C-alpha positions in Angstrom: 119.7 96.2 102.7 122.7 96.1 104.8 124.5 92.8 105.7 122.8 91.3 102.8 125.5 88.5 102.4 124.4 87.5 106.0 120.5 87.1 105.0 119.2 83.7 105.9 115.6 82.6 105.5 113.2 83.1 108.4 109.4 82.9 108.3 109.3 81.9 104.7 111.4 79.3 103.1 111.6 77.7 99.6 111.0 73.9 99.4 111.9 73.3 95.6 110.4 76.1 93.7 107.4 76.5 96.4 107.6 79.4 98.9 106.0 78.3 102.1 106.1 78.9 106.0 109.1 77.6 107.8 108.6 74.3 109.6 111.1 75.7 112.4 108.6 75.8 115.5 110.8 78.6 116.9 110.1 80.8 113.7 106.4 80.0 112.8 104.5 78.4 115.3 102.7 75.1 114.5 99.4 76.8 114.8 100.1 79.5 112.3 101.7 77.5 109.4 98.3 77.0 107.6 97.8 80.9 107.3 101.6 81.5 106.7 101.7 79.0 103.7 98.6 80.6 102.2 100.0 84.0 102.5 103.5 82.9 101.0 101.7 81.4 98.0 100.1 84.7 97.4 103.4 86.5 97.5 105.0 84.1 95.1 102.3 84.4 92.7 102.3 88.3 92.6 105.9 89.4 93.3 107.1 88.6 89.9 104.1 90.3 88.3 104.4 93.4 90.3 107.8 94.0 92.0 110.0 96.3 90.1 112.9 98.9 90.8 113.8 100.4 94.0 112.2 98.4 96.8 111.1 99.5 100.5 110.6 96.8 102.8 108.4 98.6 105.4 108.1 97.0 108.8 110.6 94.4 107.6 111.6 92.4 110.8 114.0 89.7 109.6 113.1 90.4 106.0 111.2 87.3 105.3 110.2 88.0 101.9 113.7 88.9 100.5 114.3 85.5 99.0 111.2 86.1 96.9 111.7 89.4 95.7 115.3 90.0 95.3 115.6 88.9 91.9 112.9 91.4 90.8 114.2 94.7 92.9 117.0 96.8 91.6 117.7 98.1 95.3 116.2 96.9 98.5 115.8 99.1 101.6 114.7 98.1 104.9 113.1 99.9 107.8 111.4 98.9 111.0 110.4 100.5 114.3 112.4 100.0 117.6 109.1 98.0 119.0 109.6 95.2 116.6 110.1 91.9 118.4 112.2 90.7 115.5 115.6 92.4 115.9 117.3 92.6 112.5 120.8 93.0 111.3 119.6 94.3 108.0 117.8 97.5 108.8 118.9 100.6 106.8 116.5 102.9 109.3 115.2 102.6 112.5 112.1 104.8 112.6 108.7 105.7 113.8 106.4 104.1 111.0 103.6 106.3 112.1 105.6 109.4 111.6 107.4 110.9 108.7 109.6 108.4 106.7 113.2 109.3 106.3 113.1 109.6 102.5 112.8 112.1 99.9 109.8 112.2 97.8 109.1 109.8 94.8 112.1 107.5 95.6 110.4 104.2 95.5 108.8 101.9 92.8 107.7 99.0 95.4 106.7 99.0 98.9 106.1 95.8 100.9 104.0 95.7 104.1 103.8 92.1 105.4 101.7 91.8 108.5 102.4 95.4 109.5 99.3 97.6 108.9 97.6 96.4 112.0 100.4 97.5 114.0 100.3 101.2 113.0 98.5 103.3 115.3 97.9 106.0 112.6 97.5 104.3 109.4 96.1 107.3 107.4 99.6 108.9 108.1 101.3 106.0 106.9 99.2 105.7 103.7 100.1 109.7 103.1 103.7 108.9 103.6 103.9 105.9 101.2 102.2 107.9 98.6 104.8 110.6 99.1 107.9 108.5 98.6 106.5 106.7 95.8 107.2 107.2 92.2 104.3 107.3 89.9 103.0 103.8 89.1 104.8 102.6 92.3 103.2 99.5 93.7 102.3 98.8 97.2 102.0 95.1 98.2 100.6 94.0 101.6 98.8 91.2 103.7 97.0 92.1 106.8 94.9 89.7 109.3 91.1 90.1 109.9 89.7 87.3 111.9 93.0 86.6 113.9 94.3 86.7 117.4 95.9 89.5 119.0 99.8 89.4 118.5 102.9 91.5 119.4 100.7 93.0 122.2 100.3 96.0 123.0 101.2 97.1 119.5 98.1 95.6 117.7 95.8 98.2 117.2 93.4 97.3 114.1 91.6 94.9 111.9 90.5 96.2 108.5 87.5 95.3 106.3 88.1 95.4 102.6 86.3 98.8 102.3 88.8 100.4 104.9 91.6 99.2 102.8 90.1 100.5 99.7 89.3 103.8 101.2 93.0 104.2 102.5 94.4 103.5 99.3 92.0 105.8 97.3 92.5 108.7 99.7 96.4 108.4 99.4 96.1 108.3 95.8 96.4 104.6 94.8 94.4 102.6 92.7 93.5 99.0 93.9 94.8 96.4 91.3 93.9 93.3 93.6 92.2 92.8 96.9 91.8 89.3 97.7 90.4 87.6 101.0 93.0 85.2 102.5 91.0 82.2 103.5 87.3 82.0 104.6 85.5 79.8 107.2 87.6 76.4 106.5 90.8 78.3 107.4 89.3 80.3 110.0 87.8 77.2 111.9 91.4 75.4 111.5 93.3 78.5 112.8 91.2 78.6 115.9 91.2 74.8 116.4 95.0 74.7 116.1 95.7 77.6 118.4 93.2 76.2 121.2 94.5 72.6 120.9 98.2 73.3 120.0 99.2 69.6 120.4 96.7 68.7 117.5 97.9 71.9 115.3 99.9 69.9 112.8 97.1 67.3 111.9 94.4 69.9 111.9 96.2 72.1 109.4 97.1 69.2 107.3 93.6 67.8 107.2 92.2 71.3 106.3 94.9 71.8 103.6 93.8 68.5 102.0 90.2 69.5 102.2 91.0 73.0 100.6 92.6 71.1 97.5 89.1 69.4 97.0 86.5 71.2 94.9 84.1 71.3 97.9 86.8 72.9 100.0 87.8 75.6 97.3 84.4 76.6 96.8 83.6 76.9 100.6 86.5 79.0 101.2 85.9 81.3 98.2 82.1 81.7 99.0 82.8 82.4 102.8 85.9 84.4 102.3 84.1 87.5 101.4 82.2 87.7 104.9 84.5 85.8 106.9 88.1 86.3 105.6 91.0 85.2 107.8 93.0 88.1 106.3 93.4 90.1 103.0 96.2 90.3 100.4 96.3 93.8 98.8 98.1 95.3 95.6 97.5 98.8 94.7 99.3 101.2 92.2 99.9 104.8 92.7 98.1 107.1 90.2 94.5 107.2 88.7 92.7 106.4 92.0 
C-alpha cells in the first residue's frame, strides 16, 4: 500500500479496543451507523482468525479496514476502479474490477471486499479472477448489503441472496467457511426509519442497539435474519469447494 505512513482512519475507527463506525457525519452518515457498527464488529472478530500473508484490499476506497488487518498481513496491496467516489492516495493500481486484474496467478493469501460486490457489473468474472490470483487455502472475506438503499448510483447493480453467494464461491473453487446474515427485521426497521427521519437517526439507532443487547432483541434478529437480512458477511477458502 503506497503512502502507508499517511493513512488515517475513515469509515471504521477504534475506540479503546473496539472497532466501530466513525461518528464523523461527513464520513459515515448518522443513518448508517448501526449497520456499519455491526459490520465493523464482524470484521474485528474474524480478521484475527483468517487474515494472513499477502493481502489484496479489492475496491478499497480509503482503506477503512487497514487499521484492523495490518498486524495480520505481511503485505497489503490496494486496488480500486476509477468510478469510486472515495478518492484515495493509497492505490497501488487503478483498474476495471470487472475485468482481468493486474496480478499473476496465485499471488495472494487474503482478499478483502468490503461493500464492493454489489457494484461489480460482472460478478462471475470477479470471482474467477479472485480464484486465479489466490494461492491455495487463500481466504476471501467480504460483506455485501441485501435489504438496503441504492448507493453510489448508477454503479449499484445487485443484491445477493445467500444462495447466490454460495454458488459464486463454489463455481470459483472456494469453500464457504462462514456465511452470516448481518441483522434482521429490527436492524432493517431501524435503518429504514433512520434514513426516512434523518433528524431522529441517532436516537432511533441508539434505542435499537439497546434492544439488540437484550435476549429478546438478539433472538428476534437471529430468527428473522435468515429471511430478512440487512446484509451478509462471508468468509470463503480456496480449495475443496
